[in-house]
ZADOVO-378416 format. One record per residue (C-alpha): residue number from 1; chain; x negated, y, z. Coordinates in Angstrom, 2 decimals, always signed. Example, Ala and Ser with C-alpha at 12.3 -4.5 7.8 and 13.67 -1.06 7.14 Angstrom:
REM residues 2
ATOM / num / cadena / u / v / w
ATOM / 1 / A / -12.30 / -4.50 / +7.80
ATOM / 2 / A / -13.67 / -1.06 / +7.14
END
This chain:
REM residues 244
ATOM / num / cadena / u / v / w
ATOM / 1 / A / +0.00 / +0.00 / +0.00
ATOM / 2 / A / -1.02 / +3.58 / -0.52
ATOM / 3 / A / -1.48 / +5.79 / +2.56
ATOM / 4 / A / +1.83 / +7.46 / +1.75
ATOM / 5 / A / +3.60 / +4.09 / +1.61
ATOM / 6 / A / +2.01 / +3.06 / +4.91
ATOM / 7 / A / +3.19 / +6.31 / +6.51
ATOM / 8 / A / +6.73 / +5.79 / +5.21
ATOM / 9 / A / +6.86 / +2.22 / +6.51
ATOM / 10 / A / +5.66 / +3.39 / +9.91
ATOM / 11 / A / +8.40 / +6.04 / +10.05
ATOM / 12 / A / +11.05 / +3.48 / +9.15
ATOM / 13 / A / +9.63 / +1.00 / +11.67
ATOM / 14 / A / +9.84 / +3.59 / +14.45
ATOM / 15 / A / +13.38 / +4.51 / +13.43
ATOM / 16 / A / +14.41 / +0.86 / +13.38
ATOM / 17 / A / +12.96 / +0.34 / +16.83
ATOM / 18 / A / +15.00 / +3.29 / +18.13
ATOM / 19 / A / +18.19 / +2.00 / +16.51
ATOM / 20 / A / +17.64 / -1.47 / +17.94
ATOM / 21 / A / +17.07 / +0.11 / +21.33
ATOM / 22 / A / +20.40 / +1.93 / +21.06
ATOM / 23 / A / +22.08 / -1.33 / +20.07
ATOM / 24 / A / +20.51 / -3.17 / +23.00
ATOM / 25 / A / +21.65 / -0.53 / +25.50
ATOM / 26 / A / +25.16 / -0.35 / +24.03
ATOM / 27 / A / +25.48 / -4.13 / +24.12
ATOM / 28 / A / +24.30 / -4.24 / +27.74
ATOM / 29 / A / +26.90 / -1.61 / +28.67
ATOM / 30 / A / +29.63 / -3.54 / +26.85
ATOM / 31 / A / +28.65 / -6.94 / +28.23
ATOM / 32 / A / +27.69 / -8.20 / +24.79
ATOM / 33 / A / +24.55 / -9.69 / +23.27
ATOM / 34 / A / +22.48 / -7.93 / +20.59
ATOM / 35 / A / +22.59 / -11.13 / +18.55
ATOM / 36 / A / +26.28 / -10.38 / +17.93
ATOM / 37 / A / +25.36 / -7.25 / +15.95
ATOM / 38 / A / +24.25 / -7.01 / +12.32
ATOM / 39 / A / +22.61 / -3.74 / +11.28
ATOM / 40 / A / +23.33 / -2.84 / +7.67
ATOM / 41 / A / +20.84 / -0.32 / +6.32
ATOM / 42 / A / +22.77 / +2.09 / +4.11
ATOM / 43 / A / +20.20 / +2.74 / +1.40
ATOM / 44 / A / +22.29 / +4.87 / -0.96
ATOM / 45 / A / +20.19 / +7.61 / -2.61
ATOM / 46 / A / +17.00 / +6.13 / -1.16
ATOM / 47 / A / +14.41 / +4.42 / -3.38
ATOM / 48 / A / +13.81 / +0.72 / -3.80
ATOM / 49 / A / +10.55 / +1.17 / -1.89
ATOM / 50 / A / +12.59 / +1.85 / +1.27
ATOM / 51 / A / +14.53 / -1.37 / +0.70
ATOM / 52 / A / +11.20 / -3.19 / +0.50
ATOM / 53 / A / +10.01 / -1.56 / +3.74
ATOM / 54 / A / +13.22 / -2.52 / +5.55
ATOM / 55 / A / +13.00 / -6.09 / +4.29
ATOM / 56 / A / +9.39 / -6.36 / +5.41
ATOM / 57 / A / +10.50 / -5.17 / +8.86
ATOM / 58 / A / +13.05 / -7.96 / +9.08
ATOM / 59 / A / +16.25 / -6.18 / +8.04
ATOM / 60 / A / +18.00 / -8.12 / +5.29
ATOM / 61 / A / +21.44 / -6.44 / +4.99
ATOM / 62 / A / +21.55 / -3.40 / +2.70
ATOM / 63 / A / +24.52 / -1.16 / +1.97
ATOM / 64 / A / +25.34 / +0.89 / -1.11
ATOM / 65 / A / +28.41 / +2.95 / -2.02
ATOM / 66 / A / +27.94 / +4.06 / -5.63
ATOM / 67 / A / +28.28 / +1.34 / -8.24
ATOM / 68 / A / +25.92 / +2.84 / -10.80
ATOM / 69 / A / +23.10 / +3.25 / -8.33
ATOM / 70 / A / +23.78 / -0.03 / -6.55
ATOM / 71 / A / +23.76 / -2.19 / -9.67
ATOM / 72 / A / +20.43 / -0.79 / -10.80
ATOM / 73 / A / +18.88 / -1.10 / -7.35
ATOM / 74 / A / +19.97 / -4.72 / -6.91
ATOM / 75 / A / +18.59 / -5.63 / -10.33
ATOM / 76 / A / +15.32 / -3.86 / -9.57
ATOM / 77 / A / +15.05 / -5.60 / -6.20
ATOM / 78 / A / +15.34 / -9.00 / -7.86
ATOM / 79 / A / +12.78 / -8.09 / -10.50
ATOM / 80 / A / +10.45 / -6.99 / -7.69
ATOM / 81 / A / +10.85 / -10.35 / -5.94
ATOM / 82 / A / +12.88 / -9.02 / -3.02
ATOM / 83 / A / +14.97 / -12.13 / -2.48
ATOM / 84 / A / +17.14 / -13.04 / +0.49
ATOM / 85 / A / +18.77 / -9.61 / +0.74
ATOM / 86 / A / +22.50 / -9.47 / +1.44
ATOM / 87 / A / +24.06 / -6.58 / -0.47
ATOM / 88 / A / +27.08 / -4.83 / +1.05
ATOM / 89 / A / +29.22 / -2.49 / -1.02
ATOM / 90 / A / +30.58 / +0.01 / +1.51
ATOM / 91 / A / +32.16 / +2.68 / -0.72
ATOM / 92 / A / +35.60 / +3.01 / -2.22
ATOM / 93 / A / +36.19 / +0.63 / -5.12
ATOM / 94 / A / +37.93 / +1.68 / -8.31
ATOM / 95 / A / +39.56 / -1.22 / -10.14
ATOM / 96 / A / +37.59 / -0.48 / -13.31
ATOM / 97 / A / +34.39 / -0.99 / -11.30
ATOM / 98 / A / +35.45 / -4.35 / -9.86
ATOM / 99 / A / +33.67 / -6.41 / -12.52
ATOM / 100 / A / +30.40 / -4.60 / -12.00
ATOM / 101 / A / +30.54 / -4.71 / -8.20
ATOM / 102 / A / +31.48 / -8.39 / -8.18
ATOM / 103 / A / +28.35 / -9.17 / -10.20
ATOM / 104 / A / +25.94 / -8.17 / -7.43
ATOM / 105 / A / +27.67 / -7.47 / -4.10
ATOM / 106 / A / +27.79 / -10.20 / -1.47
ATOM / 107 / A / +30.23 / -8.36 / +0.79
ATOM / 108 / A / +32.78 / -5.71 / -0.21
ATOM / 109 / A / +33.80 / -3.65 / +2.81
ATOM / 110 / A / +36.50 / -1.51 / +1.23
ATOM / 111 / A / +39.29 / -3.81 / +0.04
ATOM / 112 / A / +42.38 / -1.68 / +0.64
ATOM / 113 / A / +45.13 / -2.89 / -1.71
ATOM / 114 / A / +46.42 / -6.09 / -3.23
ATOM / 115 / A / +45.77 / -5.14 / -6.90
ATOM / 116 / A / +42.11 / -4.61 / -5.99
ATOM / 117 / A / +42.01 / -8.09 / -4.44
ATOM / 118 / A / +43.20 / -9.53 / -7.73
ATOM / 119 / A / +40.69 / -7.51 / -9.75
ATOM / 120 / A / +37.77 / -8.57 / -7.55
ATOM / 121 / A / +38.90 / -12.20 / -7.59
ATOM / 122 / A / +39.08 / -12.26 / -11.38
ATOM / 123 / A / +35.71 / -10.52 / -11.70
ATOM / 124 / A / +34.02 / -12.82 / -9.19
ATOM / 125 / A / +35.38 / -15.81 / -11.07
ATOM / 126 / A / +33.97 / -14.55 / -14.35
ATOM / 127 / A / +30.61 / -13.96 / -12.63
ATOM / 128 / A / +30.63 / -17.41 / -11.05
ATOM / 129 / A / +30.34 / -15.95 / -7.57
ATOM / 130 / A / +32.21 / -15.86 / -4.26
ATOM / 131 / A / +32.48 / -12.58 / -2.39
ATOM / 132 / A / +33.27 / -11.80 / +1.22
ATOM / 133 / A / +36.02 / -9.18 / +1.41
ATOM / 134 / A / +36.79 / -6.92 / +4.37
ATOM / 135 / A / +40.10 / -5.10 / +4.66
ATOM / 136 / A / +39.43 / -1.40 / +5.10
ATOM / 137 / A / +41.79 / +0.11 / +7.67
ATOM / 138 / A / +42.90 / +3.74 / +7.66
ATOM / 139 / A / +42.47 / +5.08 / +11.18
ATOM / 140 / A / +44.04 / +8.48 / +10.67
ATOM / 141 / A / +45.86 / +9.90 / +13.68
ATOM / 142 / A / +49.51 / +11.01 / +13.76
ATOM / 143 / A / +48.21 / +14.57 / +14.04
ATOM / 144 / A / +46.78 / +14.20 / +10.54
ATOM / 145 / A / +43.05 / +13.74 / +11.21
ATOM / 146 / A / +41.40 / +12.48 / +8.03
ATOM / 147 / A / +41.50 / +8.68 / +8.04
ATOM / 148 / A / +38.56 / +8.37 / +5.61
ATOM / 149 / A / +40.40 / +5.89 / +3.37
ATOM / 150 / A / +41.78 / +2.41 / +3.72
ATOM / 151 / A / +45.06 / +0.58 / +4.13
ATOM / 152 / A / +47.64 / +1.46 / +6.73
ATOM / 153 / A / +47.39 / -0.93 / +9.71
ATOM / 154 / A / +50.80 / -2.39 / +8.92
ATOM / 155 / A / +49.57 / -3.39 / +5.43
ATOM / 156 / A / +46.46 / -5.24 / +6.61
ATOM / 157 / A / +48.14 / -8.63 / +6.94
ATOM / 158 / A / +49.42 / -8.60 / +3.35
ATOM / 159 / A / +46.00 / -7.65 / +1.96
ATOM / 160 / A / +44.31 / -10.26 / +4.13
ATOM / 161 / A / +46.77 / -12.90 / +2.91
ATOM / 162 / A / +45.95 / -11.96 / -0.70
ATOM / 163 / A / +42.24 / -12.37 / -0.01
ATOM / 164 / A / +42.90 / -15.73 / +1.65
ATOM / 165 / A / +44.85 / -16.87 / -1.39
ATOM / 166 / A / +42.17 / -15.71 / -3.84
ATOM / 167 / A / +40.03 / -18.45 / -5.35
ATOM / 168 / A / +36.76 / -16.52 / -5.40
ATOM / 169 / A / +37.06 / -14.33 / -2.29
ATOM / 170 / A / +36.55 / -15.10 / +1.39
ATOM / 171 / A / +38.25 / -13.05 / +4.11
ATOM / 172 / A / +35.55 / -11.72 / +6.42
ATOM / 173 / A / +37.47 / -9.33 / +8.67
ATOM / 174 / A / +38.08 / -5.60 / +8.83
ATOM / 175 / A / +36.21 / -2.36 / +8.24
ATOM / 176 / A / +36.88 / +1.28 / +9.07
ATOM / 177 / A / +35.28 / +4.70 / +9.22
ATOM / 178 / A / +36.14 / +6.89 / +12.18
ATOM / 179 / A / +38.13 / +10.03 / +11.29
ATOM / 180 / A / +36.27 / +13.29 / +10.90
ATOM / 181 / A / +36.92 / +15.14 / +14.14
ATOM / 182 / A / +35.11 / +17.33 / +16.64
ATOM / 183 / A / +36.67 / +15.53 / +19.61
ATOM / 184 / A / +34.73 / +12.38 / +20.58
ATOM / 185 / A / +37.94 / +10.97 / +22.02
ATOM / 186 / A / +39.28 / +10.70 / +18.48
ATOM / 187 / A / +36.52 / +8.22 / +17.64
ATOM / 188 / A / +37.24 / +6.21 / +20.77
ATOM / 189 / A / +40.93 / +5.99 / +19.93
ATOM / 190 / A / +40.18 / +5.09 / +16.31
ATOM / 191 / A / +37.86 / +2.21 / +17.15
ATOM / 192 / A / +40.26 / +0.99 / +19.82
ATOM / 193 / A / +42.96 / +0.82 / +17.14
ATOM / 194 / A / +40.61 / -1.08 / +14.85
ATOM / 195 / A / +39.93 / -3.58 / +17.65
ATOM / 196 / A / +43.67 / -4.14 / +17.97
ATOM / 197 / A / +44.03 / -4.71 / +14.22
ATOM / 198 / A / +41.12 / -7.15 / +14.26
ATOM / 199 / A / +42.58 / -9.07 / +17.19
ATOM / 200 / A / +45.94 / -9.33 / +15.46
ATOM / 201 / A / +44.31 / -10.56 / +12.26
ATOM / 202 / A / +42.23 / -13.17 / +14.07
ATOM / 203 / A / +45.39 / -14.58 / +15.65
ATOM / 204 / A / +46.34 / -15.92 / +12.21
ATOM / 205 / A / +42.87 / -16.00 / +10.57
ATOM / 206 / A / +40.40 / -17.02 / +13.32
ATOM / 207 / A / +37.47 / -16.99 / +10.91
ATOM / 208 / A / +37.96 / -13.26 / +10.08
ATOM / 209 / A / +35.54 / -12.19 / +12.79
ATOM / 210 / A / +33.70 / -9.28 / +11.13
ATOM / 211 / A / +34.43 / -5.80 / +12.46
ATOM / 212 / A / +32.46 / -3.34 / +10.34
ATOM / 213 / A / +32.48 / -0.06 / +12.25
ATOM / 214 / A / +30.03 / +2.50 / +13.50
ATOM / 215 / A / +27.36 / +4.57 / +11.82
ATOM / 216 / A / +24.34 / +6.55 / +12.97
ATOM / 217 / A / +26.34 / +8.93 / +15.14
ATOM / 218 / A / +28.91 / +6.61 / +16.71
ATOM / 219 / A / +27.45 / +3.12 / +16.84
ATOM / 220 / A / +27.64 / +2.94 / +20.64
ATOM / 221 / A / +31.39 / +3.56 / +20.64
ATOM / 222 / A / +31.82 / +0.99 / +17.88
ATOM / 223 / A / +29.91 / -1.66 / +19.82
ATOM / 224 / A / +32.01 / -0.92 / +22.90
ATOM / 225 / A / +35.10 / -1.69 / +20.85
ATOM / 226 / A / +33.91 / -4.92 / +19.27
ATOM / 227 / A / +31.96 / -3.94 / +16.15
ATOM / 228 / A / +29.90 / -6.76 / +14.72
ATOM / 229 / A / +28.40 / -4.88 / +11.76
ATOM / 230 / A / +27.00 / -1.34 / +11.88
ATOM / 231 / A / +26.43 / +0.75 / +8.75
ATOM / 232 / A / +23.36 / +2.84 / +9.58
ATOM / 233 / A / +21.72 / +5.25 / +7.17
ATOM / 234 / A / +20.36 / +8.51 / +8.55
ATOM / 235 / A / +19.10 / +7.04 / +11.83
ATOM / 236 / A / +16.98 / +4.56 / +9.87
ATOM / 237 / A / +15.92 / +6.46 / +6.77
ATOM / 238 / A / +16.32 / +10.15 / +7.61
ATOM / 239 / A / +18.19 / +12.86 / +5.75
ATOM / 240 / A / +19.40 / +11.81 / +2.35
ATOM / 241 / A / +17.73 / +13.07 / -0.82
ATOM / 242 / A / +19.99 / +15.31 / -2.94
ATOM / 243 / A / +22.52 / +13.37 / -4.99
ATOM / 244 / A / +21.58 / +13.02 / -8.60
END
């Protein structure tokens, strides 16, 4: 590695150590074990070199949210010999992008409607792949706080049933993004609602154990309320480069 690459890896290593420390402390406070938590490094807008650094440091789950960038990055990672990485698509999915996303994503976090289930199932079949699908839940409050996308909680069961019935999809669980709000209590209420939705879903689908919630700023609250997968970008990789 060049000196610049060594410096970058060291920065990421220190960041990862801090994030893992936060996870350890949050798990201890919640009476949980750190082994229950998967950290997904959200690498959108960051170069493939950062993916390589993260992989070398033992992090194998990477998250992307823009299809064009993600498809190129996954292809480049394979060409570079970066095997064993689990790719998570964490952004909103347009139906016309389903075929592309199904060709490289291992987990799609943002399944929020039945027609999208069908599109992903068809695309995964054509690609000869099986995808894990998470039902994205809208956690907006009655007061109108932005729910950040997803299906209404009362629609989750129908979407989950469609995933269960799909030939090329596997129901993994639920995902949500906390509403944008200045009041920390809003995040607490949101993740508590997600925990309730997850519990209800697991009553009929015990294998749907994934709860994808929590990012750099709210991962502790997410862990307190049962998150199993954290989507962490800034805390690992720093401020994002300008979007191209």
